[in-house]
Chimera marker file (.cmm) of the C-alpha trace (Angstrom):
<marker_set name="trace">
<marker id="1" x="-0.029" y="0.012" z="-0.033" r="1" g="1" b="0" radius="0.5"/>
<marker id="2" x="2.827" y="2.408" z="0.880" r="1" g="1" b="0" radius="0.5"/>
<marker id="3" x="4.416" y="1.932" z="-2.493" r="1" g="1" b="0" radius="0.5"/>
<marker id="4" x="1.153" y="2.564" z="-4.328" r="1" g="1" b="0" radius="0.5"/>
<marker id="5" x="0.504" y="5.773" z="-2.243" r="1" g="1" b="0" radius="0.5"/>
<marker id="6" x="4.024" y="7.078" z="-2.881" r="1" g="1" b="0" radius="0.5"/>
<marker id="7" x="3.671" y="6.433" z="-6.670" r="1" g="1" b="0" radius="0.5"/>
<marker id="8" x="0.329" y="8.111" z="-6.723" r="1" g="1" b="0" radius="0.5"/>
<marker id="9" x="1.624" y="11.096" z="-4.827" r="1" g="1" b="0" radius="0.5"/>
<marker id="10" x="4.465" y="11.548" z="-7.325" r="1" g="1" b="0" radius="0.5"/>
<marker id="11" x="1.962" y="11.508" z="-10.269" r="1" g="1" b="0" radius="0.5"/>
<marker id="12" x="-0.479" y="13.851" z="-8.578" r="1" g="1" b="0" radius="0.5"/>
<marker id="13" x="0.849" y="15.477" z="-5.348" r="1" g="1" b="0" radius="0.5"/>
<marker id="14" x="-1.736" y="14.935" z="-2.644" r="1" g="1" b="0" radius="0.5"/>
<marker id="15" x="0.031" y="14.015" z="0.563" r="1" g="1" b="0" radius="0.5"/>
<marker id="16" x="2.173" y="15.468" z="3.247" r="1" g="1" b="0" radius="0.5"/>
<marker id="17" x="4.388" y="12.802" z="4.766" r="1" g="1" b="0" radius="0.5"/>
<marker id="18" x="4.884" y="13.296" z="8.488" r="1" g="1" b="0" radius="0.5"/>
<marker id="19" x="7.456" y="11.790" z="10.897" r="1" g="1" b="0" radius="0.5"/>
<marker id="20" x="6.554" y="11.945" z="14.540" r="1" g="1" b="0" radius="0.5"/>
<marker id="21" x="6.909" y="9.985" z="17.788" r="1" g="1" b="0" radius="0.5"/>
<marker id="22" x="3.476" y="11.320" z="18.874" r="1" g="1" b="0" radius="0.5"/>
<marker id="23" x="0.405" y="9.085" z="18.705" r="1" g="1" b="0" radius="0.5"/>
<marker id="24" x="-2.084" y="9.498" z="15.855" r="1" g="1" b="0" radius="0.5"/>
<marker id="25" x="-4.511" y="10.799" z="18.460" r="1" g="1" b="0" radius="0.5"/>
<marker id="26" x="-2.120" y="13.516" z="19.630" r="1" g="1" b="0" radius="0.5"/>
<marker id="27" x="-1.171" y="14.442" z="16.052" r="1" g="1" b="0" radius="0.5"/>
<marker id="28" x="-4.903" y="14.713" z="15.128" r="1" g="1" b="0" radius="0.5"/>
<marker id="29" x="-5.589" y="16.902" z="18.151" r="1" g="1" b="0" radius="0.5"/>
<marker id="30" x="-2.610" y="19.180" z="17.396" r="1" g="1" b="0" radius="0.5"/>
<marker id="31" x="-3.452" y="19.654" z="13.729" r="1" g="1" b="0" radius="0.5"/>
<marker id="32" x="-7.167" y="20.051" z="14.361" r="1" g="1" b="0" radius="0.5"/>
<marker id="33" x="-6.311" y="23.027" z="16.523" r="1" g="1" b="0" radius="0.5"/>
<marker id="34" x="-4.532" y="24.629" z="13.550" r="1" g="1" b="0" radius="0.5"/>
<marker id="35" x="-7.279" y="24.347" z="10.954" r="1" g="1" b="0" radius="0.5"/>
<marker id="36" x="-8.744" y="27.790" z="11.558" r="1" g="1" b="0" radius="0.5"/>
<marker id="37" x="-7.075" y="31.103" z="11.816" r="1" g="1" b="0" radius="0.5"/>
<marker id="38" x="-8.061" y="34.732" z="12.142" r="1" g="1" b="0" radius="0.5"/>
<marker id="39" x="-7.717" y="37.116" z="9.191" r="1" g="1" b="0" radius="0.5"/>
<marker id="40" x="-6.499" y="40.682" z="10.020" r="1" g="1" b="0" radius="0.5"/>
<marker id="41" x="-10.132" y="41.920" z="9.816" r="1" g="1" b="0" radius="0.5"/>
<marker id="42" x="-11.181" y="39.328" z="12.339" r="1" g="1" b="0" radius="0.5"/>
<marker id="43" x="-12.869" y="36.799" z="10.100" r="1" g="1" b="0" radius="0.5"/>
<marker id="44" x="-12.141" y="33.098" z="10.598" r="1" g="1" b="0" radius="0.5"/>
<marker id="45" x="-10.468" y="31.307" z="7.678" r="1" g="1" b="0" radius="0.5"/>
<marker id="46" x="-9.563" y="27.708" z="7.004" r="1" g="1" b="0" radius="0.5"/>
<marker id="47" x="-5.802" y="27.354" z="6.954" r="1" g="1" b="0" radius="0.5"/>
<marker id="48" x="-4.970" y="24.446" z="4.573" r="1" g="1" b="0" radius="0.5"/>
<marker id="49" x="-1.547" y="23.820" z="6.022" r="1" g="1" b="0" radius="0.5"/>
<marker id="50" x="-1.881" y="20.204" z="4.954" r="1" g="1" b="0" radius="0.5"/>
<marker id="51" x="-2.063" y="20.918" z="1.239" r="1" g="1" b="0" radius="0.5"/>
<marker id="52" x="1.383" y="20.579" z="-0.482" r="1" g="1" b="0" radius="0.5"/>
<marker id="53" x="0.822" y="23.811" z="-2.457" r="1" g="1" b="0" radius="0.5"/>
<marker id="54" x="-0.209" y="25.844" z="0.606" r="1" g="1" b="0" radius="0.5"/>
<marker id="55" x="2.532" y="24.298" z="2.661" r="1" g="1" b="0" radius="0.5"/>
<marker id="56" x="5.196" y="25.504" z="0.200" r="1" g="1" b="0" radius="0.5"/>
<marker id="57" x="3.728" y="29.046" z="0.276" r="1" g="1" b="0" radius="0.5"/>
<marker id="58" x="3.505" y="29.137" z="4.130" r="1" g="1" b="0" radius="0.5"/>
<marker id="59" x="7.307" y="29.164" z="4.401" r="1" g="1" b="0" radius="0.5"/>
<marker id="60" x="7.268" y="32.636" z="2.852" r="1" g="1" b="0" radius="0.5"/>
<marker id="61" x="4.943" y="34.119" z="5.463" r="1" g="1" b="0" radius="0.5"/>
<marker id="62" x="5.346" y="32.032" z="8.663" r="1" g="1" b="0" radius="0.5"/>
<marker id="63" x="7.306" y="33.503" z="11.620" r="1" g="1" b="0" radius="0.5"/>
<marker id="64" x="9.738" y="31.310" z="13.583" r="1" g="1" b="0" radius="0.5"/>
<marker id="65" x="7.268" y="31.086" z="16.341" r="1" g="1" b="0" radius="0.5"/>
<marker id="66" x="4.454" y="30.015" z="14.008" r="1" g="1" b="0" radius="0.5"/>
<marker id="67" x="6.859" y="27.416" z="12.498" r="1" g="1" b="0" radius="0.5"/>
<marker id="68" x="7.613" y="26.038" z="15.984" r="1" g="1" b="0" radius="0.5"/>
<marker id="69" x="3.859" y="25.810" z="16.824" r="1" g="1" b="0" radius="0.5"/>
<marker id="70" x="3.021" y="23.937" z="13.643" r="1" g="1" b="0" radius="0.5"/>
<marker id="71" x="6.071" y="21.473" z="13.862" r="1" g="1" b="0" radius="0.5"/>
<marker id="72" x="5.864" y="20.869" z="17.622" r="1" g="1" b="0" radius="0.5"/>
<marker id="73" x="4.927" y="17.110" z="17.429" r="1" g="1" b="0" radius="0.5"/>
<marker id="74" x="6.851" y="16.500" z="14.193" r="1" g="1" b="0" radius="0.5"/>
<marker id="75" x="10.393" y="15.617" z="13.470" r="1" g="1" b="0" radius="0.5"/>
<marker id="76" x="10.021" y="15.912" z="9.734" r="1" g="1" b="0" radius="0.5"/>
<marker id="77" x="7.416" y="16.948" z="7.131" r="1" g="1" b="0" radius="0.5"/>
<marker id="78" x="7.962" y="16.407" z="3.404" r="1" g="1" b="0" radius="0.5"/>
<marker id="79" x="5.916" y="17.070" z="0.243" r="1" g="1" b="0" radius="0.5"/>
<marker id="80" x="6.555" y="15.990" z="-3.327" r="1" g="1" b="0" radius="0.5"/>
<marker id="81" x="7.722" y="18.587" z="-5.789" r="1" g="1" b="0" radius="0.5"/>
<marker id="82" x="6.865" y="17.410" z="-9.214" r="1" g="1" b="0" radius="0.5"/>
<marker id="83" x="8.750" y="20.061" z="-11.165" r="1" g="1" b="0" radius="0.5"/>
<marker id="84" x="11.915" y="19.439" z="-9.195" r="1" g="1" b="0" radius="0.5"/>
<marker id="85" x="11.416" y="15.672" z="-9.124" r="1" g="1" b="0" radius="0.5"/>
<marker id="86" x="12.065" y="15.374" z="-5.434" r="1" g="1" b="0" radius="0.5"/>
<marker id="87" x="10.641" y="15.859" z="-2.020" r="1" g="1" b="0" radius="0.5"/>
<marker id="88" x="10.857" y="19.164" z="-0.195" r="1" g="1" b="0" radius="0.5"/>
<marker id="89" x="11.819" y="18.324" z="3.463" r="1" g="1" b="0" radius="0.5"/>
<marker id="90" x="11.049" y="20.433" z="6.564" r="1" g="1" b="0" radius="0.5"/>
<marker id="91" x="12.742" y="19.509" z="9.756" r="1" g="1" b="0" radius="0.5"/>
<marker id="92" x="11.569" y="20.875" z="13.128" r="1" g="1" b="0" radius="0.5"/>
<marker id="93" x="15.046" y="22.082" z="14.049" r="1" g="1" b="0" radius="0.5"/>
<marker id="94" x="15.990" y="23.755" z="10.743" r="1" g="1" b="0" radius="0.5"/>
<marker id="95" x="12.620" y="24.880" z="9.291" r="1" g="1" b="0" radius="0.5"/>
<marker id="96" x="13.599" y="23.523" z="5.821" r="1" g="1" b="0" radius="0.5"/>
<marker id="97" x="16.332" y="21.270" z="4.613" r="1" g="1" b="0" radius="0.5"/>
<marker id="98" x="17.516" y="20.693" z="1.076" r="1" g="1" b="0" radius="0.5"/>
<marker id="99" x="15.347" y="18.822" z="-1.420" r="1" g="1" b="0" radius="0.5"/>
<marker id="100" x="15.435" y="15.070" z="-0.802" r="1" g="1" b="0" radius="0.5"/>
<link id1="1" id2="2" r="1" g="1" b="0" radius="0.2"/>
<link id1="2" id2="3" r="1" g="1" b="0" radius="0.2"/>
<link id1="3" id2="4" r="1" g="1" b="0" radius="0.2"/>
<link id1="4" id2="5" r="1" g="1" b="0" radius="0.2"/>
<link id1="5" id2="6" r="1" g="1" b="0" radius="0.2"/>
<link id1="6" id2="7" r="1" g="1" b="0" radius="0.2"/>
<link id1="7" id2="8" r="1" g="1" b="0" radius="0.2"/>
<link id1="8" id2="9" r="1" g="1" b="0" radius="0.2"/>
<link id1="9" id2="10" r="1" g="1" b="0" radius="0.2"/>
<link id1="10" id2="11" r="1" g="1" b="0" radius="0.2"/>
<link id1="11" id2="12" r="1" g="1" b="0" radius="0.2"/>
<link id1="12" id2="13" r="1" g="1" b="0" radius="0.2"/>
<link id1="13" id2="14" r="1" g="1" b="0" radius="0.2"/>
<link id1="14" id2="15" r="1" g="1" b="0" radius="0.2"/>
<link id1="15" id2="16" r="1" g="1" b="0" radius="0.2"/>
<link id1="16" id2="17" r="1" g="1" b="0" radius="0.2"/>
<link id1="17" id2="18" r="1" g="1" b="0" radius="0.2"/>
<link id1="18" id2="19" r="1" g="1" b="0" radius="0.2"/>
<link id1="19" id2="20" r="1" g="1" b="0" radius="0.2"/>
<link id1="20" id2="21" r="1" g="1" b="0" radius="0.2"/>
<link id1="21" id2="22" r="1" g="1" b="0" radius="0.2"/>
<link id1="22" id2="23" r="1" g="1" b="0" radius="0.2"/>
<link id1="23" id2="24" r="1" g="1" b="0" radius="0.2"/>
<link id1="24" id2="25" r="1" g="1" b="0" radius="0.2"/>
<link id1="25" id2="26" r="1" g="1" b="0" radius="0.2"/>
<link id1="26" id2="27" r="1" g="1" b="0" radius="0.2"/>
<link id1="27" id2="28" r="1" g="1" b="0" radius="0.2"/>
<link id1="28" id2="29" r="1" g="1" b="0" radius="0.2"/>
<link id1="29" id2="30" r="1" g="1" b="0" radius="0.2"/>
<link id1="30" id2="31" r="1" g="1" b="0" radius="0.2"/>
<link id1="31" id2="32" r="1" g="1" b="0" radius="0.2"/>
<link id1="32" id2="33" r="1" g="1" b="0" radius="0.2"/>
<link id1="33" id2="34" r="1" g="1" b="0" radius="0.2"/>
<link id1="34" id2="35" r="1" g="1" b="0" radius="0.2"/>
<link id1="35" id2="36" r="1" g="1" b="0" radius="0.2"/>
<link id1="36" id2="37" r="1" g="1" b="0" radius="0.2"/>
<link id1="37" id2="38" r="1" g="1" b="0" radius="0.2"/>
<link id1="38" id2="39" r="1" g="1" b="0" radius="0.2"/>
<link id1="39" id2="40" r="1" g="1" b="0" radius="0.2"/>
<link id1="40" id2="41" r="1" g="1" b="0" radius="0.2"/>
<link id1="41" id2="42" r="1" g="1" b="0" radius="0.2"/>
<link id1="42" id2="43" r="1" g="1" b="0" radius="0.2"/>
<link id1="43" id2="44" r="1" g="1" b="0" radius="0.2"/>
<link id1="44" id2="45" r="1" g="1" b="0" radius="0.2"/>
<link id1="45" id2="46" r="1" g="1" b="0" radius="0.2"/>
<link id1="46" id2="47" r="1" g="1" b="0" radius="0.2"/>
<link id1="47" id2="48" r="1" g="1" b="0" radius="0.2"/>
<link id1="48" id2="49" r="1" g="1" b="0" radius="0.2"/>
<link id1="49" id2="50" r="1" g="1" b="0" radius="0.2"/>
<link id1="50" id2="51" r="1" g="1" b="0" radius="0.2"/>
<link id1="51" id2="52" r="1" g="1" b="0" radius="0.2"/>
<link id1="52" id2="53" r="1" g="1" b="0" radius="0.2"/>
<link id1="53" id2="54" r="1" g="1" b="0" radius="0.2"/>
<link id1="54" id2="55" r="1" g="1" b="0" radius="0.2"/>
<link id1="55" id2="56" r="1" g="1" b="0" radius="0.2"/>
<link id1="56" id2="57" r="1" g="1" b="0" radius="0.2"/>
<link id1="57" id2="58" r="1" g="1" b="0" radius="0.2"/>
<link id1="58" id2="59" r="1" g="1" b="0" radius="0.2"/>
<link id1="59" id2="60" r="1" g="1" b="0" radius="0.2"/>
<link id1="60" id2="61" r="1" g="1" b="0" radius="0.2"/>
<link id1="61" id2="62" r="1" g="1" b="0" radius="0.2"/>
<link id1="62" id2="63" r="1" g="1" b="0" radius="0.2"/>
<link id1="63" id2="64" r="1" g="1" b="0" radius="0.2"/>
<link id1="64" id2="65" r="1" g="1" b="0" radius="0.2"/>
<link id1="65" id2="66" r="1" g="1" b="0" radius="0.2"/>
<link id1="66" id2="67" r="1" g="1" b="0" radius="0.2"/>
<link id1="67" id2="68" r="1" g="1" b="0" radius="0.2"/>
<link id1="68" id2="69" r="1" g="1" b="0" radius="0.2"/>
<link id1="69" id2="70" r="1" g="1" b="0" radius="0.2"/>
<link id1="70" id2="71" r="1" g="1" b="0" radius="0.2"/>
<link id1="71" id2="72" r="1" g="1" b="0" radius="0.2"/>
<link id1="72" id2="73" r="1" g="1" b="0" radius="0.2"/>
<link id1="73" id2="74" r="1" g="1" b="0" radius="0.2"/>
<link id1="74" id2="75" r="1" g="1" b="0" radius="0.2"/>
<link id1="75" id2="76" r="1" g="1" b="0" radius="0.2"/>
<link id1="76" id2="77" r="1" g="1" b="0" radius="0.2"/>
<link id1="77" id2="78" r="1" g="1" b="0" radius="0.2"/>
<link id1="78" id2="79" r="1" g="1" b="0" radius="0.2"/>
<link id1="79" id2="80" r="1" g="1" b="0" radius="0.2"/>
<link id1="80" id2="81" r="1" g="1" b="0" radius="0.2"/>
<link id1="81" id2="82" r="1" g="1" b="0" radius="0.2"/>
<link id1="82" id2="83" r="1" g="1" b="0" radius="0.2"/>
<link id1="83" id2="84" r="1" g="1" b="0" radius="0.2"/>
<link id1="84" id2="85" r="1" g="1" b="0" radius="0.2"/>
<link id1="85" id2="86" r="1" g="1" b="0" radius="0.2"/>
<link id1="86" id2="87" r="1" g="1" b="0" radius="0.2"/>
<link id1="87" id2="88" r="1" g="1" b="0" radius="0.2"/>
<link id1="88" id2="89" r="1" g="1" b="0" radius="0.2"/>
<link id1="89" id2="90" r="1" g="1" b="0" radius="0.2"/>
<link id1="90" id2="91" r="1" g="1" b="0" radius="0.2"/>
<link id1="91" id2="92" r="1" g="1" b="0" radius="0.2"/>
<link id1="92" id2="93" r="1" g="1" b="0" radius="0.2"/>
<link id1="93" id2="94" r="1" g="1" b="0" radius="0.2"/>
<link id1="94" id2="95" r="1" g="1" b="0" radius="0.2"/>
<link id1="95" id2="96" r="1" g="1" b="0" radius="0.2"/>
<link id1="96" id2="97" r="1" g="1" b="0" radius="0.2"/>
<link id1="97" id2="98" r="1" g="1" b="0" radius="0.2"/>
<link id1="98" id2="99" r="1" g="1" b="0" radius="0.2"/>
<link id1="99" id2="100" r="1" g="1" b="0" radius="0.2"/>
</marker_set>
């Protein structure tokens, strides 16, 4: 199943790959708490941090504090980059590492 999922992701990026020692329950609770954010005008908005396209854009606007909050239970987060033919890897410690 994992091979099929990886192949599918490379054809049509759809997944974020997460490495963590936290339980699924703790990960779900953590990320559920990040789903909504406040816009500058006070409106609530869905923050699609889990989308590979959105995740790449977030690195341009996130502060170090925000990055720490998002990555708290994770050791690594990677997303497939079809144009580069490799994974973009984010580590909790370094924010982003070289493409894998």
